[in-house]
N, C-alpha and C positions, 0 to 999 in steps of 0.2 A: 839108504835112508838112515840118517843119524838120529839117535835117541839120547835123551837125558833123563835122569831119574832122581828121585828123592826118596829116602828110606827112613821110616820111623819105627824103631824097635821098642817093645815094651811100653807102648803108649797106654795110659790109664783110661781106656775107653772100651766100649763094647765092640767086639769084632763083627757081630751081626749088624750093628748099625753102620759100621765101616763098609761092609759088603753091600748094603743097600745104597749107601752114598756112592760107592764105586760104580754100581750099575746106573745110578742117576746121572753121573757126569761123564761116563765113558763115551768117547767119540766127540765130545764138545770141544770148541776152541777154549784155550786157557782163560781168555777174558770172560767168556760165557759161563764157564765153570766157576770162576771166582764170583761172578754176579749171582749165580744160583746159590752158592754156599752162603754168601752174605745175606740173601733173602731167607734162607733156612735159619740162620742165626737170629735174625729179627722176627722169626716166626710168621713170615708173610707167605712163604712157599713151603709146601710139605714135600717130604721125600716119599715117593710111593714105595710101599713095601711089597715086594713080589715073591721073594724066597722065604723070608722069615715073617710071615704075615699072620700067624695064628695068634688070636687074642689081640690083634692090633685094631685100634679104633678107626672108623671111617672118617674121611674128610669130605669137604664139598667136592662134588664131582663123582661121588659114589665109589671111590677106591680107598683101600686101606692105606694108611700112611702115618707119619709122625714127624716130629721136629727134633731130631737128635742133635741138639745144640752143641754139646760137648764134643761129640765126634766130628761135627761139621767144622768146628774151630780148628781141631787138629789137622783134618784133611785139607782145609784151606791153607794152613801154614805149609803143609807139604807141597801143595800145588804151586804156591808162590816160590818155594825153594826150588822145585823142579824147573820152573820158568826161569829163575835166575841162573841155574846150572846150564840150561839150554842156551841162554844168552852168552854165557862164558864160553860155550863150545861153538859159538858162531851161528846158532839157529836164528831164524827171523822171528822176532817176538809176536808179530801180528799174524803169522801163519802157523803158530804152534797149536797142536791139538793134544788132548789127553788120549794117548793111544792104549793105555792099559792101567788098571788099578788092581793090584794083588793084595788081598787081605788074608792073614793067617791068625789063628788063635795064639795068644801069648801065654806065658805061664800064669797060673793062679798063685798069688802071693797071700799067705795067711797072715793075719794080724797076730803079733807075737803074744800079747798079754790080754789086752782088753777085747771083749767080744770074741771069746775063744771059739774057734771053729768057723769064723767068717773069712771069706776070701775076697780079694779084689780082682776085678777083671783087667785084662790087658790084651793088646793086639799089636801085630806087626803089619805095617802098611807100606806098600811100595807104589809110587805114582810115576808112570812113564810118560814122557812128553816127546812128540816128534813133529816134524813139519808136514 
């Protein structure tokens, strides 16, 4: 089984949102995952929060969730990159599935002068695609 991947390091997004998005699209076909993420960006489809759901608001349907637009844009870019990498490796584009999404917390970068003490979030995300 051949795999292709796309890696994003030090992305300026919440790694918790990336984890929930990864659970949301894992196992889907690449086209379906792209469609889901585009709907999240347009705020038409919510990402169900299952692991990091404390203090998360509920959506229609009775489950907690949200619209992590910034994280969805970055993950969508990685999914498209993984799809392109898979095509370059000879994988069939119509049969590609998201086989794994790995998210890790990135370094916290402190702002140098203004707003002393504030840190910005970052995340490392890997998207794996296979046939």
